[in-house]
Steps between C-alpha positions, in 0.01 A plus 500: 500500500489141373816419696368663818165320477671163450736560793222619731277206406767242585591684822137504613459129420811412700393714795154338488651154535750621759258699715172311472638148535513534877125559514411236241787250471277220367376729221851594383660164576239257366195644326674753274777256388237239405289758315807642323620160382150402382467825302849459356433143387158579352623815327810330363300211353238737359759717323685200354178340373386832354827536309492136389153549347610789280520366141824547308405443134843578356865514598610834646840397631735783593836415348836642411792353310501282192195299398538138392526482121766295322722269701813676381386841628576590864204563729417568865348183642389637833419855393295373209392141581349286227391194701379397846845410637652835409193678639532308829865604533408857420235497772745342744753778437223757534377369834836418659724767347261782400648489152269756341572745783872457438440584135298808595669821388487860612537802275704801600649798312858460390739719304325757280171400672495175304312219676718238664360160596638306797402194699335570835729258679428646846124456455557135411741454792263665748210283382712184522621582853150580624318204342756235597534644851122491534493139380767392751328687784171325422674161489671570833161575655391140432674401825226688688223283354637146511671282754766373453659754268549357148858429402491730196396794722795433729734493199360830373549660842861382519576638156319826574685540829840407358650836603395464861530820701414465869191336644235457371637403162491790253338387178609666176145500368381702801711784368449418131120516527504851647785622277323383183174668603679824594663512155172431317327770704784749452490440125130597495565805716809645334468393135279771338372275221410214735350739758278653233333168415488364859161466667384444856473127431873506415608666826262325740632142448858624524430670834300195612786263421747738662285509813496121511874478441598763756265371770623143439862621519421678828333192644798279425800719575384770742190421710559121515146362466381185679563256216358202690165670554491622139575151372225354721257756357611428141473122536160543663379709205625242249336210684181699567555473876604854598556558869374829644703450819836579339387822330559711810867398512576621147642848443267766349775565245441151362130572458586818310726293276238228461224749419711649218552149364124441512437828317752395236322165454163671459639763264711259295238352258372843403835668440790504260668244724299236313770507233637200691223297335437719198843439352408135444177592320637782287454414129788732414732267697359149506448442127742391228548743214426261213260712297702451183542126542148403608170626366280617788127502436309757700249299709272802508442482126152390400357403157425812300263497202708633212369694202749445217542738210348245262191487719497878528514540123235233454270698727576856388637442146212664314510807722876530452462484123226763515730754664798410280706300749722229348395141563675170440187322383343645183 
């Protein structure tokens, strides 16, 4: 049911952009994109500031491997960092290489029903393919918003289209984006353990991203959208001078694609997709594990009026003697 609801929701959203854009092109081409970006920006900033305000009174770093002790004992610098430099490298590996995901293990029954632990290499590979393909696709889209096209975007396009097949150029990331999403969705559908813990807010963004990827693929390689008109619309949106005259010349399929992108922008700050910012603010990742080397004072501690045993005996000594309790002061 969760899968069906997510699929139907994305299908309805795409059909709304595809079918209603002809009657209200300015709404779907100008007003909704502006509103979506404003909500995305405000929600993103709000979530980051809310996380940043959460106090972290002690170190709760998630680590594995050897802790720093004596210099002659081996340790894991980047699994168990002890200073800011090692922590920075650890975060760099986490963000660029998904290192903790690579270390993630799955449990399955082996011989004699004994548990066997193995690395989920395909989960890591699927995540890498999807995220880097998404990054490259976003960078390639910069050419729609600026004129002339930046040199680094041209270089990325040449590298992405290295294995050119026909015209237009076939980009590897166009396939990688969809392939990575299909694998991640299939894993949730066919892995019983993952399916059991999956919620609607796990399936909906996958279907939403798939809808964006497939409609974008169709626009580029099959229906051949009017790129000049789309670029004029995009540059007009960026410069706050959108032209309503060109909206009628743009394919309804593009408006379906654009509306899904707008829905993703509006949904993004309130979803699990915010891990793109949350990873930088996670105290389990961004702190050095130096609890043994440095004394950390809890900033929440406040002066407490103590009642020592000497004071207690001074106050209740006679009563203690009366009931036969031993006292230090006679």
